[in-house]
MARBA-3410 file (N, C-alpha, C, O; in Angstrom, 1 decimal):
76
0.8,-1.2,0.0,0.0,0.0,0.0,0.9,1.2,0.0,2.0,1.3,0.6 ~ 0.4,2.2,-0.7,1.1,3.5,-0.8,0.4,4.5,0.0,-0.8,4.8,-0.1 ~ 1.1,5.2,0.9,0.5,6.2,1.8,-0.1,7.4,1.0,-1.1,7.9,1.4 ~ 0.5,7.7,-0.2,0.0,8.7,-1.0,-1.4,8.4,-1.5,-2.3,9.2,-1.5 ~ -1.6,7.1,-1.9,-2.9,6.7,-2.4,-3.9,6.6,-1.3,-5.1,7.0,-1.5
-3.5,6.2,-0.1,-4.3,6.2,1.1,-4.8,7.6,1.4,-6.0,7.8,1.7 ~ -3.9,8.6,1.4,-4.3,9.9,1.6,-5.2,10.5,0.6,-6.1,11.3,0.9 ~ -5.1,10.1,-0.7,-6.0,10.5,-1.7,-7.4,10.0,-1.5,-8.4,10.6,-1.7 ~ -7.4,8.7,-1.0,-8.7,8.0,-0.7,-9.4,8.7,0.4,-10.6,9.0,0.4 ~ -8.6,9.1,1.5,-9.2,9.8,2.6,-9.7,11.1,2.2,-10.8,11.5,2.6
-9.0,11.9,1.4,-9.4,13.2,1.0,-10.7,13.1,0.2,-11.6,13.9,0.3 ~ -10.7,12.1,-0.7,-11.9,11.9,-1.6,-13.1,11.6,-0.7,-14.2,12.1,-1.0 ~ -12.9,10.7,0.3,-14.0,10.3,1.1,-14.5,11.5,2.0,-15.7,11.7,2.1 ~ -13.6,12.3,2.5,-14.0,13.5,3.2,-14.8,14.5,2.4,-15.9,14.9,2.8 ~ -14.3,14.8,1.2,-15.0,15.7,0.3,-16.4,15.2,-0.1,-17.3,15.9,-0.1
-16.5,13.9,-0.3,-17.8,13.3,-0.7,-18.8,13.4,0.4,-19.9,13.8,0.2 ~ -18.4,13.2,1.7,-19.3,13.2,2.8,-19.7,14.7,3.1,-20.8,15.0,3.4 ~ -18.7,15.6,3.0,-19.0,17.0,3.2,-20.0,17.5,2.2,-21.0,18.3,2.6 ~ -19.9,17.1,0.9,-20.8,17.6,-0.1,-22.2,17.1,0.2,-23.2,17.7,-0.2 ~ -22.4,16.0,0.9,-23.7,15.4,1.2,-24.2,15.8,2.6,-25.2,15.3,3.1
-23.5,16.7,3.3,-23.9,17.2,4.6,-23.7,16.2,5.7,-24.3,16.4,6.8 ~ -22.9,15.2,5.5,-22.6,14.3,6.6,-21.4,14.8,7.4,-20.4,15.3,6.9 ~ -21.6,14.8,8.7,-20.6,15.4,9.6,-19.8,14.3,10.3,-20.4,13.3,10.7 ~ -18.5,14.4,10.3,-17.7,13.4,10.9,-16.6,14.0,11.7,-16.3,15.2,11.7 ~ -15.9,13.2,12.5,-14.8,13.6,13.3,-13.5,13.5,12.6,-12.8,14.5,12.3
-13.1,12.3,12.3,-11.8,12.0,11.6,-11.9,10.6,11.0,-12.7,9.8,11.6 ~ -11.2,10.3,10.0,-11.2,8.9,9.6,-10.6,8.0,10.7,-9.6,8.4,11.3 ~ -11.2,6.9,11.0,-10.7,6.0,12.0,-9.9,4.9,11.4,-9.1,4.2,12.1 ~ -10.1,4.7,10.1,-9.3,3.7,9.4,-9.5,3.8,7.9,-10.5,4.3,7.4 ~ -8.4,3.3,7.2,-8.5,3.2,5.8,-7.9,1.8,5.5,-6.9,1.4,6.0
-8.6,1.1,4.6,-8.2,-0.3,4.2,-8.1,-0.4,2.7,-9.0,0.0,2.0 ~ -7.0,-1.0,2.2,-6.8,-1.2,0.8,-7.6,-2.5,0.5,-7.4,-3.5,1.1 ~ -8.5,-2.4,-0.5,-9.3,-3.5,-0.9,-8.8,-4.2,-2.1,-8.7,-5.5,-2.1 ~ -8.4,-3.5,-3.1,-7.9,-4.1,-4.4,-7.2,-2.9,-5.1,-7.1,-1.8,-4.6 ~ -6.7,-3.2,-6.3,-6.1,-2.1,-7.1,-6.9,-0.9,-7.2,-8.0,-0.8,-7.8
-6.4,0.2,-6.5,-7.0,1.5,-6.6,-8.3,1.6,-5.7,-8.9,2.7,-5.7 ~ -8.7,0.6,-5.0,-9.9,0.6,-4.2,-9.6,0.6,-2.8,-8.8,-0.1,-2.3 ~ -10.2,1.5,-2.0,-10.0,1.7,-0.6,-11.4,1.8,0.1,-12.4,2.2,-0.4 ~ -11.4,1.4,1.4,-12.5,1.6,2.2,-12.1,2.5,3.4,-11.2,2.2,4.1 ~ -12.8,3.6,3.5,-12.5,4.6,4.5,-13.6,4.6,5.5,-14.8,4.8,5.2
-13.3,4.4,6.8,-14.3,4.4,7.9,-14.2,5.7,8.7,-13.1,6.0,9.2 ~ -15.3,6.5,8.7,-15.2,7.7,9.4,-16.2,7.7,10.6,-17.3,7.1,10.5 ~ -15.8,8.3,11.7,-16.6,8.4,12.9,-17.6,9.5,12.7,-17.3,10.6,12.3 ~ -18.9,9.2,13.1,-20.0,10.2,13.0,-19.7,11.2,14.1,-19.2,10.9,15.2 ~ -19.9,12.5,13.7,-19.7,13.6,14.6,-20.4,13.3,15.9,-21.6,13.0,16.0
-19.7,13.4,17.0,-20.2,13.2,18.4,-20.1,11.8,18.9,-20.4,11.5,20.0 ~ -19.6,10.9,18.0,-19.5,9.5,18.4,-18.4,9.3,19.5,-18.5,8.3,20.3 ~ -17.5,10.2,19.6,-16.5,10.0,20.7,-17.0,10.5,22.0,-16.3,10.3,23.1 ~ -18.1,11.1,22.1,-18.7,11.6,23.3,-19.3,10.4,24.1,-20.2,9.8,23.6 ~ -18.8,10.1,25.3,-19.2,9.0,26.0,-20.7,9.1,26.5,-21.3,8.1,26.8
-21.2,10.3,26.5,-22.6,10.5,26.9,-23.6,10.4,25.7,-24.8,10.4,25.9 ~ -23.1,10.3,24.5,-23.9,10.3,23.3,-24.2,8.8,22.9,-23.4,8.0,23.0 ~ -25.4,8.6,22.4,-25.8,7.3,21.8,-26.0,7.5,20.3,-27.0,8.1,19.9 ~ -25.0,7.1,19.5,-25.1,7.2,18.1,-25.0,5.8,17.5,-24.0,5.1,17.7 ~ -26.0,5.5,16.7,-26.0,4.1,16.1,-26.4,4.2,14.6,-27.5,4.7,14.3
-25.5,3.8,13.8,-24.1,3.4,14.0,-23.2,4.5,14.3,-23.4,5.7,13.8 ~ -22.1,4.3,15.0,-21.1,5.4,15.3,-20.2,5.7,14.2,-19.3,6.6,14.4 ~ -20.3,5.1,13.1,-19.4,5.3,12.0,-20.1,5.1,10.6,-21.2,4.5,10.6 ~ -19.5,5.6,9.6,-20.0,5.2,8.3,-18.8,4.9,7.4,-17.7,5.3,7.6 ~ -19.1,4.1,6.3,-18.1,3.6,5.5,-18.2,4.2,4.1,-19.3,4.2,3.5
-17.1,4.6,3.5,-17.1,5.1,2.2,-16.1,4.3,1.4,-14.9,4.2,1.8 ~ -16.5,3.8,0.3,-15.6,3.0,-0.6,-15.2,4.0,-1.7,-16.0,4.6,-2.4 ~ -13.9,4.0,-2.0,-13.3,4.9,-2.9,-12.5,4.1,-4.0,-11.6,3.3,-3.6 ~ -12.9,4.3,-5.2,-12.1,3.7,-6.3,-11.4,4.8,-7.1,-12.0,5.5,-7.8 ~ -10.1,4.8,-6.8,-9.3,5.9,-7.4,-9.1,5.7,-8.9,-8.9,6.7,-9.6
-9.1,4.5,-9.4,-8.9,4.2,-10.8,-10.1,4.6,-11.6,-10.0,5.2,-12.7 ~ -11.3,4.4,-11.1,-12.5,4.7,-11.8,-13.1,6.0,-11.4,-14.1,6.5,-12.0 ~ -12.5,6.7,-10.4,-13.0,7.9,-9.9,-14.5,7.8,-9.4,-15.3,8.6,-9.7 ~ -14.7,6.7,-8.6,-16.1,6.4,-8.1,-16.0,6.4,-6.6,-15.0,5.9,-6.0 ~ -17.0,7.0,-5.9,-17.1,7.0,-4.5,-18.5,6.5,-4.1,-19.5,7.0,-4.7
-18.6,5.6,-3.1,-19.9,5.0,-2.7,-20.0,5.0,-1.2,-19.1,4.6,-0.5 ~ -21.1,5.5,-0.7,-21.4,5.5,0.7,-22.1,4.1,0.9,-23.1,3.8,0.3 ~ -21.5,3.3,1.8,-22.0,1.9,2.0,-23.1,2.0,3.1,-23.0,2.8,4.1 ~ -24.1,1.2,3.0,-25.2,1.1,4.0,-24.6,0.6,5.3,-23.7,-0.2,5.4 ~ -25.2,1.2,6.4,-24.8,0.7,7.8,-25.3,-0.7,8.0,-26.4,-1.0,7.6
-24.5,-1.4,8.7,-24.9,-2.8,9.0,-25.2,-2.9,10.5,-25.6,-3.9,11.0
END
């Protein structure tokens, strides 16, 4: 995995969620899935507050850097 591509995936996921009005704290993980494809997991804003009940506490964005496609995955 290349850190430069991971950072591009994170930046793309952040921009995608901001455009849709989704608020987040910071990416909590990025996972390389296949050539050019990454899964970025972001914490929902307020999820780190121990007094808040947020379900689910995160959302997942899949980023395909080769096809320039970004998909918000349904919560499980």
